[in-house]
C-alpha positions in Angstrom: 45.3 94.3 88.0 48.3 92.3 86.5 51.7 94.4 87.1 55.2 94.2 86.0 58.4 95.8 87.3 61.2 96.5 85.2 64.4 98.1 85.1 65.4 97.5 89.0 68.4 95.5 88.2 70.7 98.3 86.6 73.5 99.7 88.9 72.5 103.1 88.7 69.4 102.1 90.8 71.3 101.4 93.9 73.0 105.0 93.8 69.6 106.4 94.4 68.4 106.9 97.9 64.8 107.1 96.4 64.0 104.3 93.8 64.6 101.3 95.3 62.6 102.1 98.5 59.8 103.3 96.2 60.0 99.8 94.1 59.7 98.1 97.7 56.7 100.3 99.0 54.9 100.1 95.7 55.4 96.2 95.3 54.1 95.9 99.0 50.9 97.9 98.5 50.0 96.4 95.0 50.3 92.9 96.7 48.3 94.1 99.8 45.6 95.4 97.4 45.3 92.1 95.6 47.0 92.8 92.4 49.1 90.0 90.7 52.8 90.0 89.4 52.8 89.0 85.8 55.7 86.7 84.6 56.2 89.0 81.5 54.1 91.3 79.5 53.1 88.5 77.4 51.1 87.0 80.5 48.3 89.5 80.5 50.4 92.4 82.1 48.0 95.5 82.4 50.5 98.1 83.9 54.3 98.0 83.6 56.2 100.0 86.0 59.5 101.3 84.2 62.3 102.4 86.6 65.3 104.3 85.0 67.8 107.0 86.2 66.9 110.4 84.9 70.0 110.8 82.8 69.3 107.5 81.0 65.6 107.0 80.3 64.9 103.2 79.6 62.4 103.2 76.6 60.0 100.3 77.2 58.6 98.6 73.9 55.3 97.2 74.9 53.7 94.9 72.7 50.1 95.9 73.0 48.3 99.0 73.1 46.4 97.6 76.2 49.7 97.7 78.3 49.8 100.9 80.2 53.6 102.2 80.9 54.5 104.2 84.0 58.0 105.6 83.8 59.4 106.3 87.6 62.6 108.2 87.9 64.2 110.3 90.5 66.5 113.2 90.7 66.8 116.8 92.5 64.0 119.3 92.4 63.8 120.6 88.9 64.9 124.2 88.3 62.4 126.4 86.4 59.3 125.0 84.5 59.0 121.4 85.7 57.3 120.4 82.8 60.1 121.4 80.6 62.6 119.4 82.8 61.0 116.1 83.1 58.4 115.6 80.0 61.4 114.5 77.8 61.9 111.7 80.1 58.5 110.3 79.8 58.7 110.5 75.9 62.2 108.7 75.6 60.8 106.0 78.0 57.8 105.5 75.8 55.4 105.8 78.8 51.8 107.0 79.2 52.7 108.4 82.4 55.6 109.4 84.5 56.2 109.7 88.2 59.3 111.9 88.9 60.5 111.8 92.4 62.5 114.4 94.3 65.2 113.1 96.2 66.2 112.7 98.9 63.5 110.6 100.8 63.2 111.8 104.1 63.3 109.2 107.5 59.8 108.5 106.9 60.3 106.9 103.4 58.5 109.5 101.7 60.0 111.7 98.6 60.3 115.4 99.3 58.0 115.8 96.4 56.1 113.6 93.6 55.1 114.8 90.2 52.8 113.1 87.8 53.7 113.8 84.2 50.7 113.2 81.6 51.4 112.7 77.8 48.7 114.6 76.7 49.3 117.9 78.6 51.2 118.6 81.7 51.9 117.6 85.2 50.5 117.9 88.8 51.9 117.0 92.3 50.9 114.7 95.1 50.0 116.8 98.0 48.7 116.7 101.6 49.9 112.9 101.9 50.3 111.0 105.3 53.6 108.6 105.0 51.5 105.6 105.8 49.1 106.3 103.1 51.6 107.6 100.5 51.8 104.4 98.2 47.9 103.9 98.4 47.7 107.6 97.0 50.0 106.9 94.2 47.9 103.7 93.0 44.8 105.7 93.2 46.4 108.1 90.8 47.6 105.3 88.5 45.0 102.7 88.8 41.8 104.5 86.9 44.3 105.5 83.9 46.0 102.0 83.7 42.7 100.0 83.8 41.3 102.5 81.1 40.1 101.0 77.8 41.7 102.6 74.5 39.3 103.1 71.6 41.7 104.0 68.7 41.2 101.2 65.9 39.3 102.3 63.2 37.3 99.9 60.6 37.1 101.5 57.3 33.9 100.6 55.3 33.8 101.8 51.5 30.2 102.8 51.7 30.1 106.7 51.9 27.3 107.9 50.0 28.3 109.6 46.5 26.7 112.6 47.3 29.2 113.4 50.5 32.2 112.7 48.4 32.8 116.3 47.6 31.8 117.2 50.8 28.6 119.5 52.0 28.1 122.6 54.3 28.7 120.6 57.4 32.5 119.6 56.3 32.9 123.0 55.2 31.9 124.2 58.6 34.8 121.8 59.7 37.4 123.1 57.4 36.5 126.7 58.6 36.8 125.9 62.3 39.9 124.1 62.0 41.5 126.9 60.4 40.2 129.0 63.4 41.7 126.5 65.9 45.2 126.5 64.1 45.1 130.5 64.6 44.7 129.7 68.3 48.1 127.8 68.4 47.1 125.6 71.3 49.0 122.7 71.3 48.6 119.4 73.4 52.4 118.9 74.3 55.1 121.2 75.0 57.7 119.6 72.6 57.7 117.9 69.2 57.8 114.1 70.1 59.9 113.7 67.2 62.7 115.8 68.1 63.0 113.6 71.4 63.1 110.1 70.2 65.3 108.1 67.6 63.3 107.4 64.5 62.8 103.8 65.5 61.0 104.7 68.8 59.0 107.4 67.4 57.4 105.3 64.8 56.7 102.8 67.9 55.0 105.5 69.7 52.9 106.6 66.8 51.8 103.1 65.9 50.7 102.4 69.8 48.8 105.9 70.1 47.9 106.6 66.6 49.5 110.0 66.8 51.0 112.0 63.9 52.2 115.5 63.3 51.0 118.7 65.4 47.5 118.8 66.7 45.4 121.8 67.7 42.4 119.6 69.2 39.7 118.6 67.0 36.0 119.5 65.9 33.0 117.4 64.7 29.6 118.2 63.2 26.7 116.2 63.5 25.1 114.8 59.8 21.7 113.9 60.7 20.8 110.3 59.8 24.4 109.1 59.2 26.7 109.9 62.1 29.1 112.9 62.4 32.0 114.3 60.5 35.2 114.6 62.2 38.8 115.9 61.8 41.3 113.0 61.2 44.1 112.4 63.7 47.5 114.0 63.0 46.6 116.2 60.2 47.6 120.1 59.7 44.4 121.5 61.0 44.9 124.5 58.9 44.8 122.6 55.5 41.8 120.2 55.7 40.9 119.3 51.9 39.9 115.8 51.4 36.7 114.0 52.3 37.5 110.5 53.6 41.2 111.6 54.3 41.3 114.8 56.2 37.5 114.9 57.3 35.9 111.5 58.1 32.5 110.2 58.7 32.3 108.2 61.9 29.3 106.1 61.7 29.1 104.0 65.1 31.0 102.6 67.5 31.5 98.8 67.7 31.8 98.0 71.4 32.3 94.0 70.5 35.4 94.7 68.5 36.2 98.0 70.1 36.5 100.1 67.0 35.1 103.1 65.5 33.3 102.6 62.3 34.3 105.0 59.5 32.3 105.5 56.2 34.7 106.3 53.3 34.6 106.6 49.5 36.3 103.7 47.8 39.3 105.6 46.3 41.0 107.1 49.2 44.2 105.8 50.2 46.1 105.8 52.2 43.5 106.0 54.8 44.0 108.2 58.0 42.5 107.6 61.1 40.1 109.7 62.9 41.0 111.8 65.8 41.7 109.9 68.9 38.8 111.5 70.8 36.1 110.0 68.3 34.7 107.9 71.0 33.9 110.7 73.4 32.2 112.7 70.7 30.2 109.7 69.5 29.1 109.3 73.1 28.1 112.8 73.5 26.1 112.9 70.3 24.2 109.5 71.2 23.3 110.7 74.7 22.5 114.3 73.8 20.6 114.4 70.6 20.3 118.1 70.7 24.0 118.6 70.3 25.0 119.6 66.7 28.7 120.2 67.0 31.6 119.8 69.3 34.9 121.6 69.7 37.8 120.2 71.8 40.7 122.5 72.4 43.8 122.3 74.8 42.8 125.3 76.8 40.4 126.4 79.8 37.7 128.7 81.0 36.9 129.6 84.5 34.2 128.1 86.4 33.7 125.1 84.3 32.3 121.6 85.4 35.3 119.2 85.3 36.0 115.3 85.1 37.5 114.2 88.3 40.0 111.7 86.9 42.7 112.6 84.2 41.9 109.5 81.8 44.1 109.5 78.7 42.3 110.7 75.6 40.9 108.1 73.3 39.7 105.9 76.2 36.1 105.0 76.7 36.4 106.2 80.5 37.0 109.8 79.5 34.2 109.7 77.0 31.8 108.5 79.9 33.2 110.7 82.2 32.7 113.9 79.9 29.0 112.8 79.0 28.3 112.3 82.3 29.3 115.6 83.4 27.5 117.1 80.4 24.5 116.0 81.6 24.9 117.7 85.0 24.8 121.0 83.4 21.7 123.1 82.9 22.0 123.2 79.1 23.8 120.3 77.8 23.5 121.4 74.1 25.6 124.6 74.9 27.9 123.0 77.5 31.4 123.5 78.4 33.2 120.7 80.1 36.8 120.7 81.7 39.1 117.5 80.9 41.0 117.5 84.1 44.7 118.6 83.4 44.3 118.5 79.6 41.6 120.9 78.1 37.8 121.6 77.3 35.3 119.7 75.5 32.4 122.2 74.0 29.1 121.5 72.8 26.9 123.8 70.8 24.5 124.0 67.9 27.2 124.4 65.2 30.8 125.2 65.2 30.4 129.0 64.5 28.1 129.4 67.4 30.7 127.6 69.6 33.6 130.1 68.5 31.4 133.1 69.1 30.4 132.1 72.5 33.6 130.8 73.9 36.4 132.2 72.1 36.9 135.5 74.0 36.8 133.4 77.3 39.5 130.8 76.5 42.7 130.7 78.6 45.7 129.4 77.2 47.1 127.6 80.5 45.3 124.3 81.9 45.3 124.4 85.5 47.0 120.9 87.0 45.5 119.4 90.1 
């Protein structure tokens, strides 16, 4: 993995008893594990470690979606809700992930506490770690995420059969289910991102991650012989209206070009991208032919099978992890899979059946681990 470390030359770095020792320890372990320091992001950088003081988050404007940015800062133990205190730092630094170190460092060189903050949902601590293994554990948390592959580009083909232009009973199913999701008010992020960033940085973040406005999760329904219908990215789920704009037909995944193929009418413009979780739904429908519909919500249920790593949404790796987990349950057609530190993916015969089955059991709080 080619890495770059930025932000270590500011005068405030020397004022922190935590950050410079962390830089040194991180770089030593990266080198020991065979990772290569890049000469700049244009030279094949896979991950950027962006250091900054907590009162002045330094935004890193990466040039590629494929570059994973980890913001790293240090400060006192946050009072009250940790997520409320540190999530804005991650957004303002334009990172995929944030590592928050609690000062001061003890004599063994390990912070008093280490929190990992995710773009999608929340945070989790690094616990029960021997000092000599600390930086290896940090990399064990970061490496799978940094090496994952985003699948968020779309190819629009103007070949949607005319019989689908006005929708059908399955697209209507999505409209009704999306309204039910909106009523649940299960949001993926604790703050509206646009309130935390200057307009230029917010537009950059939207371009990188293909995010829009508030999102309550997503739904899809299989269209036999064609693929599956799915809600578009960043749309108001309570007001889905137009086929080809708000509701999209996913035909396939083009692995060679790493993009989702969509079938749209010829007269829909501008075109919205499909939900970032399309690759996950595509893999589930492909591997589990009995599944007729999928619901993804930012909520939880007790006793569910869960993925082991909190891969970012929209990556091939989270799609594979969820599909693999679904294959382990007794009835994959009626499965409930937890996405670690994020939410649930629920399969069923159709969307009404899913809501009736799991609706009373959903918990708003997703556990962090």
